[in-house]
VMD Tcl script that draws the C-alpha trace (Angstrom):
set ca {
  {-22.92 10.55 -2.18}
  {-24.09 13.79 -0.02}
  {-25.62 16.36 -2.33}
  {-24.33 19.61 -1.47}
  {-25.55 21.92 -4.13}
  {-27.31 22.37 -7.50}
  {-25.51 24.26 -10.32}
  {-27.57 26.81 -11.34}
  {-25.97 27.73 -14.43}
  {-25.72 24.42 -15.86}
  {-28.25 23.80 -19.08}
  {-31.83 23.25 -18.23}
  {-31.55 19.51 -19.97}
  {-28.34 18.39 -17.67}
  {-28.93 19.20 -14.14}
  {-25.50 19.22 -12.23}
  {-25.41 18.59 -8.32}
  {-22.22 19.18 -6.20}
  {-20.74 16.43 -4.15}
  {-18.17 16.38 -1.69}
  {-16.96 12.97 -2.09}
  {-17.75 9.66 -4.23}
  {-16.62 6.09 -3.84}
  {-16.81 4.23 -7.37}
  {-16.06 0.26 -7.91}
  {-15.50 -1.22 -10.98}
  {-15.85 -4.92 -11.28}
  {-15.44 -7.53 -13.68}
  {-13.62 -10.52 -15.38}
  {-9.80 -10.50 -14.90}
  {-10.01 -9.94 -18.69}
  {-12.21 -6.73 -18.60}
  {-9.71 -4.28 -17.86}
  {-10.88 -3.07 -14.62}
  {-7.49 -2.39 -13.32}
  {-7.07 -0.16 -16.18}
  {-10.48 1.57 -15.95}
  {-9.87 2.13 -12.11}
  {-6.29 3.57 -13.07}
  {-7.38 5.85 -15.47}
  {-10.40 7.32 -13.64}
  {-7.95 7.57 -10.51}
  {-5.40 9.78 -13.03}
  {-8.00 11.72 -14.38}
  {-9.20 12.65 -10.61}
  {-5.78 13.47 -9.61}
  {-5.16 15.98 -12.60}
  {-8.39 17.72 -11.55}
  {-7.02 18.24 -8.17}
  {-8.95 15.67 -5.91}
  {-7.74 14.07 -3.06}
  {-8.13 10.19 -3.59}
  {-7.48 7.04 -2.13}
  {-7.81 3.66 -4.32}
  {-8.15 -0.07 -3.62}
  {-7.41 -2.37 -6.30}
  {-8.61 -5.90 -5.87}
  {-7.65 -8.47 -7.96}
  {-7.73 -12.45 -7.64}
  {-4.60 -14.77 -7.18}
  {-5.67 -17.12 -9.86}
  {-3.75 -16.30 -13.09}
  {-6.34 -17.70 -15.26}
  {-9.33 -18.70 -13.20}
  {-12.36 -19.48 -15.71}
  {-13.73 -16.65 -17.04}
  {-17.17 -15.48 -15.60}
  {-16.69 -17.26 -12.39}
  {-16.37 -15.78 -8.55}
  {-12.43 -16.55 -8.34}
  {-11.86 -14.65 -11.49}
  {-13.52 -11.23 -10.51}
  {-11.11 -8.27 -10.02}
  {-12.22 -4.66 -8.95}
  {-10.96 -1.41 -8.21}
  {-12.48 1.25 -5.82}
  {-11.38 4.77 -5.58}
  {-12.58 7.37 -3.11}
  {-12.21 10.91 -4.82}
  {-13.36 14.03 -2.79}
  {-13.08 17.90 -2.38}
  {-11.99 17.02 1.10}
  {-9.04 15.50 2.95}
  {-9.32 11.88 2.47}
  {-7.48 8.85 3.96}
  {-9.43 5.39 3.00}
  {-10.83 4.31 -0.33}
  {-14.18 4.51 1.22}
  {-16.59 2.21 3.09}
  {-19.18 1.47 0.68}
  {-19.53 2.23 -3.14}
  {-21.67 4.74 -4.25}
  {-21.86 3.55 -7.75}
  {-20.70 -0.19 -8.57}
  {-20.03 -1.09 -12.22}
  {-20.46 -4.81 -12.68}
  {-19.58 -6.19 -16.27}
  {-20.86 -9.86 -15.12}
  {-22.89 -11.87 -13.16}
  {-19.89 -12.94 -10.92}
  {-18.99 -9.37 -10.27}
  {-22.27 -8.64 -9.36}
  {-22.37 -11.46 -7.07}
  {-19.06 -10.82 -5.21}
  {-19.31 -7.00 -4.87}
  {-23.24 -6.31 -4.44}
  {-23.07 -6.72 -0.68}
  {-20.85 -3.91 -0.41}
  {-22.97 -1.45 -2.53}
  {-24.66 1.36 -0.33}
  {-28.40 1.19 -0.09}
  {-30.12 3.23 -3.02}
  {-26.70 2.99 -4.38}
  {-26.40 3.05 -8.44}
  {-25.66 0.07 -9.95}
  {-24.70 0.18 -13.53}
  {-24.91 -3.65 -15.04}
  {-23.64 -5.11 -18.17}
  {-26.97 -6.47 -19.20}
  {-25.42 -8.30 -22.18}
  {-23.32 -10.44 -20.20}
  {-26.20 -11.88 -18.27}
  {-26.86 -14.97 -20.52}
  {-28.00 -18.40 -19.02}
  {-24.53 -19.50 -18.97}
  {-23.02 -16.35 -17.56}
  {-25.63 -16.81 -14.77}
  {-24.70 -20.75 -14.18}
  {-20.89 -19.90 -13.91}
  {-21.54 -17.10 -11.14}
  {-24.01 -19.68 -9.37}
  {-27.35 -17.67 -9.93}
  {-30.51 -19.86 -10.03}
  {-32.46 -16.82 -11.56}
  {-31.63 -13.53 -13.13}
  {-31.20 -10.99 -10.70}
  {-31.88 -8.17 -13.17}
  {-35.38 -9.69 -12.96}
  {-36.44 -11.46 -10.01}
  {-36.58 -8.27 -8.01}
  {-33.53 -9.10 -5.79}
  {-31.93 -5.32 -6.59}
  {-34.62 -3.26 -5.56}
  {-32.44 -1.65 -3.02}
  {-30.54 -0.10 -5.65}
  {-30.80 2.15 -8.42}
  {-30.12 -0.54 -11.38}
  {-29.02 0.75 -14.79}
  {-29.08 -2.26 -17.18}
  {-26.60 -1.26 -19.92}
  {-25.87 -3.65 -22.88}
  {-22.29 -2.87 -23.08}
  {-21.45 -5.66 -25.29}
  {-23.85 -4.51 -28.08}
  {-23.07 -0.96 -27.73}
  {-19.48 -1.34 -27.48}
  {-19.89 -3.48 -30.80}
  {-21.95 -0.86 -32.49}
  {-19.63 1.77 -31.75}
  {-16.46 -0.29 -33.25}
  {-18.44 -1.91 -36.15}
  {-16.54 0.13 -38.65}
  {-12.91 -0.82 -37.03}
  {-11.10 -3.66 -38.57}
  {-10.61 -5.62 -34.95}
  {-12.09 -8.90 -34.24}
  {-15.20 -9.20 -32.36}
  {-13.00 -10.55 -29.45}
  {-10.98 -7.58 -29.62}
  {-14.01 -5.16 -29.91}
  {-15.33 -6.84 -26.57}
  {-12.14 -5.98 -24.95}
  {-13.13 -2.32 -25.17}
  {-16.00 -2.56 -23.43}
  {-14.16 -1.00 -20.28}
  {-13.52 2.38 -22.02}
  {-17.26 2.38 -22.75}
  {-18.18 2.28 -19.17}
  {-15.42 4.28 -18.21}
  {-16.77 6.97 -20.57}
  {-20.15 6.62 -18.93}
  {-18.35 7.35 -15.59}
  {-16.76 10.22 -17.20}
  {-19.98 11.86 -18.31}
  {-21.67 11.15 -14.90}
  {-19.42 12.86 -12.97}
  {-18.10 15.66 -15.26}
  {-14.66 14.16 -16.02}
  {-12.45 15.39 -18.81}
  {-11.63 13.06 -21.56}
  {-7.93 14.45 -22.69}
  {-5.84 12.77 -19.85}
  {-7.42 9.32 -21.06}
  {-7.05 10.03 -24.62}
  {-3.36 11.06 -24.33}
  {-2.70 7.66 -22.35}
  {-4.61 5.53 -25.12}
  {-2.34 7.29 -27.68}
  {0.81 6.33 -25.65}
  {-0.30 2.92 -24.69}
  {-1.13 1.84 -28.09}
  {1.29 3.89 -30.30}
  {2.31 0.80 -32.27}
  {-1.29 -0.23 -32.80}
  {-3.17 2.40 -34.19}
  {-6.28 0.39 -34.51}
  {-6.03 -0.16 -30.78}
  {-6.10 3.55 -30.51}
  {-8.85 4.20 -32.97}
  {-11.33 1.41 -31.27}
  {-10.23 2.58 -27.30}
  {-11.09 6.22 -28.23}
  {-13.91 5.70 -29.82}
  {-15.56 3.17 -27.11}
  {-14.50 6.17 -24.51}
  {-16.28 8.63 -26.59}
  {-19.46 6.41 -27.08}
  {-19.78 5.94 -23.48}
  {-19.94 9.72 -23.12}
  {-22.17 10.06 -26.29}
  {-24.85 7.18 -24.88}
  {-25.43 9.02 -21.79}
  {-25.79 12.52 -23.51}
  {-28.62 10.86 -26.18}
  {-30.50 8.35 -23.95}
  {-30.42 10.55 -20.73}
  {-29.94 7.25 -19.00}
  {-28.89 9.46 -15.93}
  {-31.29 12.26 -14.93}
  {-28.43 14.32 -13.34}
  {-24.74 14.55 -13.43}
  {-22.38 15.46 -10.57}
  {-19.25 17.55 -10.03}
  {-16.59 17.02 -7.06}
  {-14.72 20.13 -6.81}
  {-10.49 20.15 -6.27}
  {-9.77 19.61 -2.81}
  {-7.80 22.19 -0.89}
  {-4.52 20.89 -0.40}
  {-1.38 22.30 0.49}
  {0.36 24.02 -2.03}
  {3.35 22.24 -4.19}
  {3.66 19.79 -6.80}
  {1.59 16.69 -6.76}
  {1.75 13.26 -8.51}
  {-0.52 10.13 -7.91}
  {1.64 7.10 -6.60}
  {1.06 3.99 -4.97}
  {3.02 2.54 -2.18}
  {5.37 0.60 -3.95}
  {6.45 3.01 -6.47}
  {6.73 5.51 -3.70}
  {8.80 3.15 -1.44}
  {11.11 2.65 -4.49}
  {11.67 6.21 -5.06}
  {12.24 6.57 -1.35}
  {15.20 4.10 -1.69}
  {16.66 5.82 -4.65}
  {16.46 9.08 -2.66}
  {18.39 7.70 0.40}
  {21.29 6.34 -2.11}
  {21.46 9.99 -3.59}
  {21.86 11.64 -0.15}
  {24.27 8.84 0.95}
  {26.18 9.09 -2.28}
  {26.34 5.49 -2.83}
  {24.86 2.95 -5.43}
  {21.86 1.40 -4.98}
  {21.77 -2.51 -5.08}
  {18.27 -4.72 -4.85}
  {18.82 -8.47 -4.91}
  {15.40 -9.67 -5.08}
  {13.08 -12.49 -5.91}
  {9.82 -11.97 -7.66}
  {6.87 -12.40 -5.25}
  {3.44 -10.81 -4.79}
  {2.60 -8.22 -3.88}
  {6.66 -6.94 -3.47}
  {7.40 -7.74 -7.29}
  {6.59 -4.08 -8.82}
  {9.77 -2.55 -6.60}
  {11.94 -4.71 -8.70}
  {10.13 -3.86 -11.60}
  {10.32 0.09 -10.35}
  {13.70 0.06 -9.69}
  {15.00 -1.33 -12.70}
  {13.98 1.74 -14.36}
  {16.37 3.82 -12.14}
  {19.93 2.24 -13.90}
  {20.53 6.09 -14.86}
  {20.57 6.80 -10.72}
  {23.55 4.16 -10.30}
  {20.71 1.86 -9.36}
  {21.73 -1.89 -9.75}
  {18.81 -4.66 -9.62}
  {19.51 -8.26 -9.44}
  {16.79 -10.93 -9.95}
  {18.03 -14.06 -8.05}
  {16.92 -17.90 -8.72}
  {15.22 -17.80 -4.85}
  {15.05 -15.64 -1.90}
  {17.76 -17.10 -0.34}
  {19.80 -16.08 -3.32}
  {18.19 -12.74 -3.55}
  {19.05 -11.89 0.31}
  {22.83 -13.16 -0.19}
  {23.73 -11.11 -2.78}
  {22.35 -8.09 -0.91}
  {24.60 -9.02 2.05}
  {27.58 -9.32 -0.20}
  {26.43 -5.95 -1.72}
  {26.21 -4.30 1.80}
  {29.65 -5.45 2.66}
  {30.96 -4.18 -0.26}
  {29.84 -0.80 0.57}
  {26.45 -0.38 -1.41}
  {23.30 0.63 -0.17}
  {21.68 -2.93 -0.21}
  {18.00 -3.83 -0.18}
  {16.21 -7.19 -0.80}
  {12.51 -7.05 -1.14}
  {9.87 -9.81 -0.42}
  {6.80 -10.95 1.31}
  {6.05 -13.09 4.12}
  {6.45 -16.43 2.87}
  {10.04 -14.97 1.23}
  {10.73 -13.15 4.96}
  {10.65 -16.72 6.47}
  {13.21 -18.05 3.95}
  {15.52 -14.87 4.66}
  {15.69 -15.94 8.22}
  {18.95 -17.68 8.36}
  {20.96 -14.86 6.16}
  {19.26 -12.07 8.25}
  {20.78 -13.84 11.15}
  {24.13 -13.56 9.45}
  {23.53 -9.93 8.78}
  {22.84 -9.24 12.58}
  {26.17 -11.05 13.49}
  {27.86 -9.22 10.61}
  {26.77 -5.94 11.56}
  {26.22 -4.87 8.07}
  {23.37 -2.19 6.79}
  {20.66 -3.91 4.91}
  {17.14 -2.79 4.33}
  {14.74 -5.64 4.20}
  {11.06 -4.75 2.60}
  {8.21 -6.99 3.36}
  {5.09 -6.16 1.93}
  {2.71 -8.24 4.01}
  {0.17 -10.42 2.56}
  {-2.71 -12.76 3.80}
  {-1.24 -16.34 5.00}
  {-0.06 -18.67 6.24}
  {1.66 -20.57 3.44}
  {0.63 -19.10 -0.31}
  {-2.71 -17.97 1.67}
  {-4.09 -14.91 0.10}
  {-0.98 -13.94 -2.40}
  {-2.97 -10.84 -3.44}
  {-4.92 -9.80 -0.76}
  {-3.62 -7.55 2.50}
  {-2.80 -8.49 5.85}
  {-0.33 -7.15 8.78}
  {0.43 -10.47 10.40}
  {3.85 -10.67 9.89}
  {4.93 -8.16 12.88}
  {5.69 -10.94 15.13}
  {8.11 -12.66 12.65}
  {9.72 -9.51 11.99}
  {10.46 -9.02 15.74}
  {11.20 -12.50 16.40}
  {11.40 -14.98 13.31}
  {14.96 -15.77 13.31}
  {16.93 -18.55 15.58}
  {18.98 -17.33 18.40}
  {18.57 -13.57 19.85}
  {19.06 -11.74 16.81}
  {17.28 -8.14 17.31}
  {16.30 -6.07 14.38}
  {14.81 -2.69 14.12}
  {11.28 -2.79 12.57}
  {9.39 0.44 10.89}
  {6.25 0.42 9.21}
  {4.52 2.76 6.69}
  {1.35 4.10 7.18}
  {-0.03 5.16 3.55}
  {1.17 4.98 0.13}
  {2.86 8.22 -0.01}
  {4.47 7.65 3.37}
  {6.17 4.53 1.77}
  {8.41 7.31 0.67}
  {9.24 8.85 3.94}
  {9.84 5.33 5.50}
  {12.02 3.71 2.86}
  {14.09 6.83 3.47}
  {14.22 6.60 7.09}
  {14.92 2.86 7.09}
  {18.09 3.25 4.67}
  {19.06 6.41 6.79}
  {19.02 4.22 10.24}
  {20.56 1.11 8.59}
  {23.69 2.90 7.39}
  {24.29 5.19 10.54}
  {23.75 2.26 12.94}
  {25.42 -0.54 11.08}
  {22.66 -2.98 11.13}
  {19.83 -4.62 9.12}
  {16.42 -3.31 9.41}
  {12.91 -4.33 8.37}
  {10.36 -2.03 6.52}
  {6.79 -3.30 6.91}
  {4.00 -2.24 3.94}
  {1.07 -4.46 3.05}
  {-0.87 -5.22 -0.02}
  {-3.00 -2.06 0.66}
  {-0.49 0.07 0.64}
  {1.62 -1.41 -2.31}
  {-1.15 -1.18 -4.76}
  {-3.11 1.62 -3.22}
  {-2.39 4.93 -4.28}
  {-2.97 8.71 -3.22}
  {-1.77 12.03 -4.16}
  {1.86 12.54 -3.26}
  {3.42 16.11 -2.51}
  {6.88 15.68 -4.00}
  {9.60 16.90 -1.73}
  {12.42 19.16 -2.72}
  {15.45 17.05 -2.76}
  {17.35 19.87 -1.10}
  {14.93 19.69 1.71}
  {15.61 15.87 2.50}
  {18.64 15.56 5.09}
  {21.81 14.41 4.08}
  {22.70 10.83 5.04}
  {26.30 10.87 6.36}
  {28.18 7.76 5.36}
  {31.88 7.57 6.22}
  {33.85 4.39 5.44}
  {36.87 3.76 7.44}
  {40.85 4.28 6.18}
  {42.90 4.51 9.14}
  {44.98 1.75 9.25}
  {46.90 2.18 12.54}
  {44.79 0.78 15.40}
  {42.44 -0.62 13.09}
  {39.76 -3.31 14.69}
  {36.58 -3.94 12.37}
  {34.12 -3.77 15.60}
  {35.68 -0.75 17.16}
  {32.13 1.13 17.75}
  {30.94 4.70 17.84}
  {30.33 4.97 21.70}
  {26.70 6.81 21.17}
  {25.22 4.47 18.64}
  {27.50 1.43 18.83}
  {27.85 1.37 15.24}
  {31.05 -0.36 14.21}
  {33.32 0.80 11.15}
  {32.18 0.35 7.62}
  {35.28 -0.86 5.68}
  {35.02 -1.47 1.95}
  {36.65 -4.84 0.85}
  {40.13 -4.17 -0.61}
  {41.06 -1.37 1.31}
  {44.73 -1.82 2.04}
  {45.82 -2.87 5.60}
  {42.19 -2.95 6.62}
  {41.42 -6.53 5.94}
  {39.24 -8.38 8.73}
  {37.35 -11.47 9.41}
  {33.79 -11.42 8.69}
  {31.10 -14.41 8.83}
  {28.47 -15.88 11.33}
  {30.37 -17.33 14.09}
  {30.61 -15.49 17.33}
  {32.83 -12.71 17.34}
  {34.94 -10.92 19.96}
  {34.06 -7.38 20.38}
  {36.53 -4.94 18.75}
  {38.74 -7.22 17.12}
  {36.13 -9.60 15.50}
  {38.01 -12.84 16.03}
  {35.89 -15.87 16.45}
  {35.32 -16.57 20.02}
  {33.10 -19.26 21.66}
  {33.65 -18.19 25.28}
  {30.40 -18.10 27.18}
  {30.79 -14.65 28.65}
  {31.80 -12.87 25.36}
  {28.60 -14.23 23.77}
  {26.45 -12.85 26.67}
  {28.04 -9.93 26.42}
  {27.68 -9.77 22.40}
  {24.17 -10.84 22.58}
  {23.60 -7.70 25.05}
  {25.62 -5.62 22.90}
  {23.61 -6.07 19.72}
  {20.30 -5.67 21.72}
  {21.37 -2.47 23.18}
  {22.40 -1.26 19.59}
  {19.09 -1.67 18.34}
  {17.55 -0.04 21.48}
  {19.65 3.12 21.25}
  {17.83 3.57 18.02}
  {15.63 5.14 20.12}
  {17.75 8.36 20.64}
  {17.70 9.13 16.77}
  {13.56 8.63 16.15}
  {10.73 11.09 17.34}
  {8.67 10.57 20.38}
  {5.17 8.97 19.76}
  {2.64 11.82 19.13}
  {-1.04 11.85 20.42}
  {-3.89 13.09 17.98}
  {-6.54 14.40 20.12}
  {-6.94 14.90 24.01}
  {-3.42 13.95 25.70}
  {-5.48 12.17 28.15}
  {-9.01 10.79 28.51}
  {-11.27 7.60 28.44}
  {-10.05 5.83 25.20}
  {-6.72 5.83 23.10}
  {-6.44 4.14 19.70}
  {-3.12 2.72 18.85}
  {-2.48 1.76 15.48}
  {0.51 0.82 13.15}
  {0.96 0.39 9.36}
  {-1.84 0.90 7.03}
  {-4.31 0.87 9.73}
  {-3.52 4.76 9.79}
  {-6.24 5.93 7.39}
  {-9.25 3.94 8.73}
  {-8.33 5.07 12.44}
  {-7.70 8.87 11.52}
  {-11.08 8.67 9.33}
  {-13.13 7.18 12.50}
  {-11.43 9.75 14.87}
  {-12.67 12.36 12.78}
  {-16.21 11.08 12.23}
  {-16.43 10.52 15.95}
  {-14.99 13.95 16.92}
  {-17.82 15.36 14.58}
  {-20.64 13.52 16.99}
  {-19.11 14.72 20.11}
  {-17.22 11.65 20.92}
  {-14.06 12.13 22.49}
  {-11.05 9.95 21.36}
  {-7.56 10.05 20.81}
  {-5.34 8.59 18.41}
  {-1.52 7.43 18.55}
  {0.20 5.82 15.40}
  {3.25 3.93 15.91}
  {5.67 3.95 12.79}
  {8.50 2.33 14.92}
  {7.74 -1.19 16.32}
  {11.30 -1.90 17.54}
  {12.32 -0.11 19.42}
  {9.25 1.75 20.31}
  {9.52 5.68 20.99}
  {10.58 6.05 24.44}
  {7.64 7.86 25.58}
  {5.12 4.96 24.45}
  {4.41 3.68 27.88}
  {3.84 7.06 29.37}
  {1.48 7.76 26.68}
  {-0.56 4.58 27.20}
  {-0.83 4.97 30.99}
  {-2.69 8.25 30.42}
  {-5.72 6.66 29.14}
  {-8.28 4.65 30.71}
  {-8.87 1.93 27.98}
  {-6.60 1.30 24.77}
  {-7.88 0.00 21.70}
  {-5.64 -1.67 18.98}
  {-7.10 -2.36 15.75}
  {-4.82 -4.82 13.54}
  {-5.32 -6.80 10.36}
  {-3.95 -9.65 12.37}
  {-4.98 -11.64 15.55}
  {-3.72 -9.35 17.76}
  {0.13 -9.08 17.39}
  {0.73 -5.44 18.66}
  {-1.58 -5.68 21.25}
  {0.23 -8.69 22.59}
  {3.45 -6.58 22.79}
  {1.83 -3.75 24.33}
  {0.45 -5.92 27.10}
  {3.58 -7.98 27.60}
  {5.93 -4.63 27.63}
  {4.14 -2.30 29.65}
  {1.51 -4.54 31.62}
  {-1.70 -2.96 30.64}
  {-5.01 -3.92 29.62}
  {-5.31 -3.52 25.93}
  {-8.38 -4.14 23.93}
  {-7.26 -5.92 20.54}
  {-9.63 -5.43 17.65}
  {-8.84 -8.09 14.73}
  {-9.51 -8.35 11.32}
  {-8.36 -10.95 9.05}
  {-10.06 -10.87 5.89}
  {-7.63 -9.97 3.34}
  {-9.00 -5.98 3.35}
  {-8.47 -3.20 4.75}
  {-10.35 -1.82 8.02}
  {-13.39 0.15 7.17}
  {-13.99 3.80 9.01}
  {-17.50 2.11 10.23}
  {-15.95 -0.78 11.70}
  {-13.63 1.46 14.03}
  {-16.38 3.74 14.94}
  {-18.86 1.15 15.94}
  {-16.00 -0.65 18.20}
  {-15.30 2.81 19.74}
  {-19.02 3.39 20.78}
  {-19.57 -0.17 21.95}
  {-16.54 0.37 24.17}
  {-17.45 3.92 25.65}
  {-20.89 2.80 25.46}
  {-22.26 5.59 23.43}
  {-25.00 5.03 20.19}
}
mol new
graphics top color blue
foreach p $ca { graphics top sphere $p radius 0.5 }
foreach p [lrange $ca 0 end-1] q [lrange $ca 1 end] { graphics top cylinder $p $q radius 0.2 }
display resetview
């Protein structure tokens, strides 16, 4: 927290300092409501006009034993008066609801950062569950931080003693007491949260009363005790004019698909099987039935994509959503969509693997699976979103390409983008491009695989159209007629044709752009969610006088036509990825260049500092 200026108009008893940005992390047990607490602080920051970026972090275990390390849930928010692109490297403030939350998160808190600890949860058994041999609040191990012990258990119970709730239910309100303290510390209004409480618990007035009292009690506690010697304010950010809403990646992606269906004047069909972290797209789209959206929760991944292929054949904007394990199960049917040349959007929200792996953590390790993870030569276009808000535009573009080029496409997001949030400037519907979908109706001379000479896209014919009955399936076909054909020369022709069809998408996408000098000593190349950390790292390096450039790839297959030419203008190429170097491998193989791979596979996104340190190492600067 970098102090900028004191507010001379504030009352003497309450000194207010102005900050440009703050990073807060709420951490506790899964039952402590940390995701709700973080989400409410985020909504308030958004309403106040701050730029923000969040990182929810929750356990994979549904019911891990309370107070244990595997059960720790956290929510980090970076809110600012400046343009930001990451949830922050290290928290300025850590709110730890129990010893386990403290143990898991204390290593990330910056030196001299504020540590608010729920001292009422530091009993002997609580410490044992977290693996503490001694009480960290008493053994001087936290001397590097500004420790503020607050007995949230007792104070919440005292504030709610007149309510009719049980002690257990009263204990569940302590997160709002902690939220009230953060609202006081950073001069946040209560109105947004009070309204949310009213709406959330409208059928349980006793919960409305209890959570309202807890929130106000946290604020009153700070005012009465002067536990903080100073409070802070973070002014609104200077964002481009327009209407904004705070949005996470999965919601933005779902809305992008709905917008594409609207612009193509087609029904939207989603065939999906629930899987973390993609399930929220199914939940979100199920709310848009009044926009001609149909959702089908299948019994498994194979049935989900099978239903989507059928919907594409029937003339719908067809979508299936999944994560890495589900993408593997969909592989055979993806081959069918490639062979049948049907438009299908396949959304893969990547998570840590292999196998069940890290189902609630983020990773970028599905790139090679998306490109090559099917039997036979079955090329597919692959596009990747770069931020939570960008998931809207990426989904819209994926749907456009699928329908106008008549092929299945894979859209890559990841757990960080899916659950993280940021302000989204709502586009005007009239500014979105129309998606021109034309179903074939001419009977005379009809051939189902007659192609557009520019894109090689075949006809799209709704089944049941009189006189336009045609064969479809997974067996190799003759070009044009679609008749089954096992001839070796025909097979080779069709393999190359399907590959060329994907390659020609490069004519329909923009060239890659370089941020910074257009040539030089070092180019950082990223894809997907590494955009924010790389962007922030380049900003920091520029302020220090270190010359470095950035190129971010939205399209992984086909790549923009100028990628090779751009790469050759730089002495060194650095590729940070949350995998073992998959894009780096592709760039080396395709362009025969020496690429420096920088891998991180910890289930967490890159920090800005990690990238700046690597750049300094490569350039030999300090």
